Each structure stands twice: as C-alpha cells, then as structure tokens.
N, C-alpha and C positions, 0 to 999 in steps of 0.2 A: 757246639751244643752245650747248653748249660741247664743243670738241674739243681734247684734250690728247695730245701725243705723250710717251710714257714711254720714253726711249731708254737702253739699257744698253750702254755703250761696249765693254766687254770681250767682248761677244757681237756687237757691231755690230747689235743687234736693237731694233726699234721695236714696242712695244705701244701700244694706243690706248684712251683713255677718252672715251666720247661720252655726254653728259648732255642730256636735254631734259625739262623739266617733271616732274622728280622720278624719271625712269627712266634707267637707265644701260645701255650696251653696252660690253663690253670685248673688244677685238680682239687675238688672239694674246697672251694673258698669259704672263708668266713664271711659274715654279713657285712662287715665294714670293708668296702672295696677299694678305698683310696690307696692303700699300700700296693695293691696289684697294678693299678693304673699308673702309679708313680714309677714302679719298677719297669714297666714296659716303656714308658716315656724315657726313662734314663737309658734304656737299651736301644732307643730309637726303633722300637718294634711295635707290632700290632698284635693285640690279643685275638686270636683266631677261634680258639675253642675254650669253652668251659666244660670240663669233663666231670661228671657226677658219677661216683661209684655206685650209689643207691640213694634212696630217699632216707636221709639221715633222721635219727630219732632224738639224738642228744644235743643237737644245735641246729639253728636255722642257717642254712647255707646262703652264700651271697650270689648264687647263680643268676637269679632273676635280675637283680640290680646291675650285676657286672655285665651281663649280656646287653642290657639296655644302654649302659654307659659306653661300652666299647664296640658294640656291633658284632660281638662274638656269637658263635653258634653254641647253644647248649646241647650237650651230648649225653644221653642215657643209654644203658644197655637194653637188651631184649626184655620184654614184659612191662617196661615202665609205661605208665599212662599219665603223664603230667597234664595239668589243665591249661598250660601255656605252650607256646610254640617251642619245639625242641626236635632234634634229630634223634630218633630211636634207632640206634645202630644194630646191625646184625652180628651174630657170633662169627668171629674171624674177619670182620671188616677191617680195612686199613685206612687210617686217616693220615694224610700227608701234612707234615709241619716243617716248613723250611726244607732242610736236607735230611730230616729223620722221619721215621714212620711210627705211628702208634697203632697197635693192633688191639682190637676189642676181643677180650676173652670173657664169655658169659660164664659167671661162677656163682650160680644160685646156692642158697643155703642159709646165709644170715638173713637175707630177703630173697625173693624170687627174681628181682631185677638186678641183684648184686652183680657187679662187673668189675673185672681187673683189666687195667690198661697196661699192655706190654710195650715198652719203648725199645725200638730197634735203632741202632746208631747209624751214622752216615754210610757205613759198610754193610748194613742189614743185619748186624750182630745183635743178639738179645742182650740188652744193657741193664734194664730195670723193670720192675713191676710196681704199679701203683695199685695196691691190693685192697684199698678200702677197709671194710670190716670182714673180708673173707679170711685174710691171714694177717695176724699180728706178730710182733716179736715175742715168742714164748707162748703164744696162745692163738686161738681162732675166734671168729665172731660167734656170739651166742645165737642159738637157732630158735629162740622163743619170742622174738620181737615182732615177727611178721605172721604169727599164728592166726589162722582163719578157721572157720568151722569145718572146712574141708581139707585142712592141712595141719597136722600136729607138729609139735616141736621135734618129735622123733623123726618124722618124715622130712622136715627141713634139715635135720642133722644128716640124714642119709644123702640128701642133695649136696650138702656141704662136703661130706666124705668124697663123693664122686668128683666134685669140682676140684678139690685139692689134689686128688690122685691123678685125674685125667688132664687137668689144665695147668696146674701150678708145679707139681712135683716132677713133671716130665721136662721142665726147663732146666738149662745148665746151672751148676752149682755157683757159678760166679756172677749170676744175676743178683742185683741189689733189690732188696725188699723195701719198699716205702709204704707203710701202712697208714691208715687214717688216724690211729690212736695209739697211745702208750699207756703206761701204768697210771691208774687213777680213773680211767674211763669205765663207765658202767656197761659198756658194749662187749666186754669180756670179763674173765674172772681171774686170769693168771698172767697178765701182760708184764713184760719186762720194762725196766726203767729205760732201756736202750730204745731209740726211736727208729733205728735202721740196722740192717744186717745183711749178710750174704745168704742166699737161699740155701746153699750147701750147709751152712752152719745151722740153719733152722731145721734142716732135715735130720741133723744129728741131735739137736737139743730140744726141739719143740715136741712136747708129748703127743700132740695131735697128728704129727707127721711120721710117727714110727712106721717103718717099712713093714714090720710084721703085725701091724694092727688090723684086726678084722673090722668090718663095718659095724658089727654088733658092739664090739669093744669101743669103737669110736663114738657111737651114739650114746652109750652108757656114760663114758667119761665126759663128753661134751655137755651133756645135759645134767650131770650130777652137780648138786650144790648151787644151782642157779638161784639167786635171790630175786624177788619180784622187781621188775624194772620201775624206775621212777615214774610218777604219775603224769609228768609232762610229756613223756616220749610220744604218745599218740598225737598230741597237738602239734609237736614239732614236725612229725611226718606229714601231717595235714598241710602245714604252712609250706613245707618244702615241695609238696606235690601240687598245691593250688595257687601258691603265691602269697604275698604279704605286703604290708605297708612299706613305703620307701624309707630307708634308714635315716636319711636326712630329716624327714618329717618327724620320725620318732624321737630323734635327738633334740630337735627344736622343742617339741612338746615337753619332753622330760626335763629340760634344763631351765624351767621357769623358776626364778628366784622369788621365794615368798617370805614376807615378813612374818614374825611369830603369830600375829593376829590372823593373817591371811592363811597361814599354814594350818592353824587350829580350826579355822572355819572350813577349810577344804577337807580336813579329816572328818569333821562332823557332817558335812554336806554329801560327801562321796562314799563314806564308809571305807575309806582307803586304809590299807595296811601301812603303818609307820615303820619303815625299815631303817635301822641305824647301822651304817657301814663302817663305823670307826673301829679301832683296835679293841679287843675284848676288855683289856684292862682299863682303857679310857671309858668305855661304855659303863663298866661296873661302877665307876666313881660318880656317875650321874647320867641319867637319860630321861627322855619323855616317857611318862607312864604308859604301859601297854605296848611299847615299841619292841621290835624284835631285832636282835643283833646278829648280823651275818657280816663279818668283816670283809672288806674289799681285798685285803692282803692274803686271804686263804683261798680255798676252792669255792669261790663265791658263786659262780654261775650254777655248778651242779647242785649246791645246797639250796639255792633259790628254787630250782626245779624240783628237788626232792621234798621241800617243806611247804611250798606254796601251791596247793592243789589246783587253784584256778588260775590259768595262764592269762586270763583277762582281768585279774584282780587289780584295782587301782592302787598305785603305790606312791606314797610321799616319803622322801628319804632325807636322812642327815648324812653328810659326808665331810671329810676333811677339806678345807679350802683348796680349790684348784683340782679336785678329783671328781667334780660333778658329771662331766662328760664321760669319764671312765665308767662311773656307775651305771649311767643310762645305757652305754654301749654294751657293757657286760650283761645287763638285764636283757637287752634286745638279742644278744647272741643265742639265748635260749628261748626266745619268743615272748618275753614279758615286755610288751610294747606299751603298757598303760602306766608308765611313770608320769606323774602330773606335775612334778616340781620338787624343789628342795628348800630346806630351811635356810634362808639367808642369814649369815652370821653364826650359824650352828647353834650349839647348846648355850654358848655365852649370851647370844641375843635372846634366847628363850628365857634364861634365868633373869637377864636384865629387864625383861618385860614382866617379871613377877609371877611367872607360871610355874606350875608344880614340876618337881623333879624327883625321880625315884633312884634307888641305888640297889646293888647286889653285893652282899658280903663275899669277899674273896680271902682265902687264907693260903699260907704256904703249905708244902707238903709236910714240913716239920711240925707245924701247928696241927695239921690233920693227924699226924702220927701221935702227937700228945693227946689229942682228944680221943683217939682210938684206944690208946693205952689206958685211959681212965674208964672207958666204957666201950667194950668191943661189940656191943649190940646197937651202936649208932647206925643210922640208915645211910648206906653207901650205894649210890646209883652210878653204874658204869655205862656210858652212852657210846662206847666204841662199837665197831662192827663185830659180828659174831666170831670171825677168825681171830681178831685181836683179843677178845674176851676169853675165848677157849684156850689160847696159847698160855695166858697167865692173867690172873685177876686178884684183887683183894678178896681175902677168903670169904667174907660175909656179903660181898657186893651183889646187889640185884642188877640184872642186865636189862637195859632198856635202850636199844640202839637208836641213835638220833634219827636215822632214816625213818623209823616207824614209831617215833616217840608219841605221836598223837594216838596210836593204837594202845599205848600202855598207860594212859593217863588214869584210867580207873583203878589201876593196880598201885598207884602211888598215893601216899597219905598226905592230905593237904595240911593237916595240923602238925605233923611231925617234921622235925628238922632233917633235911636231906643234904648230904654231901655229894656233889656231882663232880665227876671227872671224865676226861677222855684220855687221849694219849699225851697231848701237850697243852690243852687249855682252850683251843679255838672252838671245838665243837661243844664243850661243856658250857661255855658261855652262851652259845646259841640255845642250848637246851634250857639253861637257867632263865634266859629271857623269855622263851616260850612258856615255861611253867609259871613265871611271875605274871605274865600277861593273862594267864588262865586262873589266877587266884591262889597259886602256891607261894605263899609269902615267906616261907622258912627255908629257902634254898641257899646253900653255901657252895661256892665254886672253889675247887682245889687247884691252885695255880700250878702250872707245870705238868699237870696231869699224871698219868700212870708212870711216865718216865721219871718224874721226880719222886713219886711215891715209892717206886722200886728201889731208890737209894736210901729209904728209911727202913725201920724194923717192923713195919706193918706186915702181918702175916699174908702170904700170897699162896695161891693154888692154881692148878691148871685143870681144864676140863678133861675128863677121861672117858673116852667112848665106852659104853657098856660092853661092847663085844670084846674089849681088851681085858676086862675084869676077870679074875680067876677066883 
C-alpha cells in the first residue's frame, strides 16, 4: 500500500494517490490530470476510482477528465447529484482497492454531500482518513458555503458537529488525517500550516474537537468571524457538478502568441482584461496601461478568483517567457477558461512597437518613514486582511482589504496621493494596479510592506475591541 499527498501550495490544496496491488484511487484531483496518469503508469497500476469528498468551491476538480482518460469510476457520497455518470455511494459502503478497503463515511456539514473516506490497510486496520473539507489540521470546514433557503449556516454547523462526533472522533487516535486544504485556503478560517497529522493530536489541539464542547458552543465558534466567500465559489461548484471544457482545449486556446498589434486589437475587440503576471517590482517599472498585476509567484489563483467577478471574463495576459502554459493552467484551476492568448515578446516587444507604457511609483519603507515624519497626515491605505490590520497597523492607516477593494473605491480620494502597503508588497501592487486602471493616478506602493515598515519609527497601533475598554 502506498499513500502520497500531492500538495499544491498556491491553492493550499491536497490531492491524494492511493495504490495497492496494481490498483489506484485518486482523491480530489486537480484539473491537470497528467501527473496522476504518469504516476499510475510508473507503478504499472490502473486508476480504479476517482474519489470526490464533495463539490469543491475553490477549485475545479479533475474528476471528469481523469475518469474519461483512465476509465476510472467517479465516486461521490450520499446526497450528491452530479450531471455526469458517477457512483453515489451509501454511508458505510466499502470499496475494494487491491488489498485494501476504502470505507465511505458520510460527514455532512461543510456541504450536505460531504464525505470522508476511511482507508483500511491489508489487515483491516483503520489507517487514514481523507477528510476533504470536513476536518482540517487545526480547523473544520466552514458551514456557510452550501447555504440554501431551507438550510441555514447554523443548521449546517449542527450537521458538522454530529459528523465530527459520531463519525470522525470515534476513530482510533493513530489514524492519519489527510485534509483537502491547509493554511491559506478560504474554506476554513484557522488552518494550520501543517498538511497532515494524527487524529489523536487533533483531538487535543483542534478547537472544534474539544471533548467538553456543546453543540451550541460549536455552532457559535465555527460560524463566528466568517468572511464572505470569494465570488467565484458558486461557479466552481457548478462546474464540478455539471462538467467543464477539456483542459487540453483550454490550454491550447490560452497559449496563442499574439504580436503587439494583434494583442491590442484583441483587447479592443473582446473587452478582455489585460492581466500582467510578472513580479510586482517588474510590473511597476513599466506595464500596458489599464492592465492588472497579479504575480504568478504569489497566491495567483485565489486572487484571480477573488478579484475577477466574472468567471467567463476574456483574459489576455503578459507573462515571463516560458511561463505561458503555467499561467493558463493556474487560471483553469479556478475555472477561468477564457484566456485568449499572450503578448509575444512581452513588454519589450510592446515598447519596440512604439506603444504606450505606464508606471507605478514604488518607494522603500525608509522613504515612506521620511515622508510620514514630514507630514503624518499623508494618506496611508492598508490592504491586508482584517486580522492582520487589527493585530497592528500604521497609526493613521485606512483599512481597505484587497479582497473587497472594489467596495471601498468610493471612500478613496482620486486626487490625493495614497501610500499603499500590504504585508510584503505582493498584494499592494495588485491594489495599486487596480486603482491605476480606475483613474487613481497618485498611488505610491511601499516596497516590503508592513514587515519593512515595522522596522522603521513610523507610529503603529493595534485594534482594541470595545468590550475590552475600561
């Protein structure tokens, strides 16, 4: 028996490869299926099952394409109603894989079809659970993503409480927990950076698994502090439930090399978003006017999903040479299938063609500190997440989280100089590019973000909850 976690950091997502005696099961695969096919071929094994823990919201699974390519059977748990052929397993059903057994545990709560797969080894001993979004390391799945008119997030949380207590916590402490996500995913709020753990340790350290916790306490804690989910989540659920375009077709369409003239014409003809995927500092030094910078080396796919509301938005992109396929692949992972091509030769070709280029001013934290010392009324905009801002921020900073920047545009002055920062510089350049494209011409990016600012003498403060004031 072999179990391998295939973790994708930019999505904070874990897929799993289980092999026994020439048969393979893949749990929650990504959309690009080639790596799974190659692993099975290397092991001289056949993929028998594609196990889906639920209809994912934060990425497009590879279940449909992988089943077609391998002949494997797609498996969902109870309550799932996909539009394609799949085996809808019953609670407690056992699936044979080589010399091992996979037992289906229906664990509703995150969604009503959520299912945990329990792996029993060759001797029938409970070895591991593939818990999807039911149980994370340090957290549990948020119960608000599957809310319907007849089912509130509190009711889903109650289902989750019962699933954890009756199906998961009754298992032996030495069972390995393999979740679908780790820190950075929007499917939970308190996930650990660790991507696997023993169940016994989670029983001791995971706040949601406290033995003395009542159902009422669980519901309150699990639903407290939930931020609105990214807008692309419902569309990803729809694609995972109904099917999607073949990944090879999406890659071929998105990797069309366009000359500067053809690129410019395509922008005008299609109203495409111009997406610049280069490093923030490279982007700042020169970019196509009105383009948006989301660097490929950061949390690219989640930010695409959070900031581009229309999943069918046509996209034309600029990339570092040799990374074009990577860009299209990572767009497709979150369902953005309408990449139309890239600028051949990059910005150098654009400039050589005599076309207009824009820039964004970037300064060091020391320069920012000097400007602040001269005038502490300068406009400082902090685009970090609420928890980061509340922990500590520049004393006079206005908070405008990048996730919801479009909701704050009316609050920001177009004519006034604004100093933007995040934690390290990646998100603030995204924000600066968005503001620039919307006519905010006086934005300045602070390089190194709050981490660098904290090493200067700029005054800082923390948010104090009113209930703690005396």
